[in-house]
C-alpha positions, 0 to 999 in steps of 0.5 A, spaced: 545 506 539 547 512 544 545 513 551 542 519 549 538 516 543 536 510 547 534 515 553 529 518 549 527 512 544 526 507 549 529 501 546 523 499 542 521 505 538 519 512 540 517 515 546 511 514 549 509 522 548 509 521 541 505 514 541 500 518 545 500 524 541 499 520 535 493 516 538 489 523 540 491 525 532 488 519 529 482 520 534 481 527 532 482 526 525 481 520 523 473 521 521 475 527 517 481 524 513 475 518 511 470 523 509 476 528 505 478 520 501 471 518 500 470 526 497 475 525 492 471 521 488 472 514 486 473 511 493 467 508 498 467 509 505 469 502 507 475 503 502 476 510 505 477 507 512 482 501 510 486 507 506 487 512 512 488 506 517 493 504 513 496 512 512 496 512 520 500 505 520 505 507 516 506 514 520 506 509 526 512 505 523 515 511 521 516 513 528 518 506 530 523 505 525 526 512 525 527 516 532 529 523 529 522 522 525 519 521 533 523 527 535 520 532 529 513 529 530 513 530 538 516 537 537 512 540 531 506 543 531 499 540 530 498 543 524 505 540 521 503 533 524 496 534 520 499 536 514 504 530 515 498 525 516 494 529 510 500 527 505 501 520 507 493 519 507 493 522 500 499 518 497 495 512 499 489 514 497 493 515 490 496 509 490 489 505 492 486 509 486 491 506 481 490 500 483 483 500 482 485 502 475 490 497 473 485 492 476 479 494 471 484 495 466 485 488 466 478 486 468 476 490 461 481 488 457 478 486 450 478 478 448 482 480 441 481 472 437 487 470 436 486 466 429 492 461 430 490 459 437 485 453 438 478 455 441 479 451 447 486 454 448 483 461 448 478 459 453 483 456 458 487 462 458 481 467 459 480 462 465 486 462 468 486 470 467 480 470 471 482 466 477 489 470 477 485 476 478 481 472 483 487 469 487 490 477 487 484 480 491 485 474 496 492 477 497 494 482 503 494 489 500 501 490 500 502 484 496 496 486 491 500 493 491 507 490 489 504 484 484 499 489 480 504 493 476 502 500 475 500 502 468 506 505 464 510 506 470 517 502 472 518 498 477 522 504 480 517 509 480 512 504 482 517 502 489 517 510 489 510 511 489 509 506 495 513 510 499 519 504 498 526 504 496 528 500 489 530 494 493 525 494 499 521 493 493 524 488 489 524 484 496 517 485 497 515 483 490 519 476 492 516 475 498 510 477 495 511 472 489 513 466 494 506 468 498 502 467 492 506 461 490 505 458 497 497 460 497 496 458 489 501 453 487 496 452 481 498 458 478 506 460 477 507 468 479 510 469 474 503 469 471 502 476 474 
């Protein structure tokens, strides 16, 4: 790390001024963004608060990991900062709605009778599917994001929607499957 970068960012992340600016922005805009997310429809107050919190967490993580992003934040006009955060909030809300749609699609899937299958086997498969859904809901939101495939979207596209590279997505998916297997050893991660 160059001396200039180390001096401007500190050894562990962005300048304190950037952290203060982000904190002030959060205090001023958090309730407005929550109201905006709720007004888009399909998202309740509690979920909207979680979405906006996650968006600010992502913005902060970006500032911590990229000194140039912290410098841009510090040097930008307040309306530009708000526009950036609104974009992150919008992406988080869109991803939330997609996940909910995927979960509803799994829950609403009609049970098509398999004429060749043993009725007891059909019941066991349905119970296992219900248990996998319950297990997924017990995981963190990030693990759910990577474990639940978005309908009609490739892994590469899902990674982009979640704001990660394909490699980072595959790593997150592997780790989420390991956490799932550790938490629910009776169900294999390949079941999801």
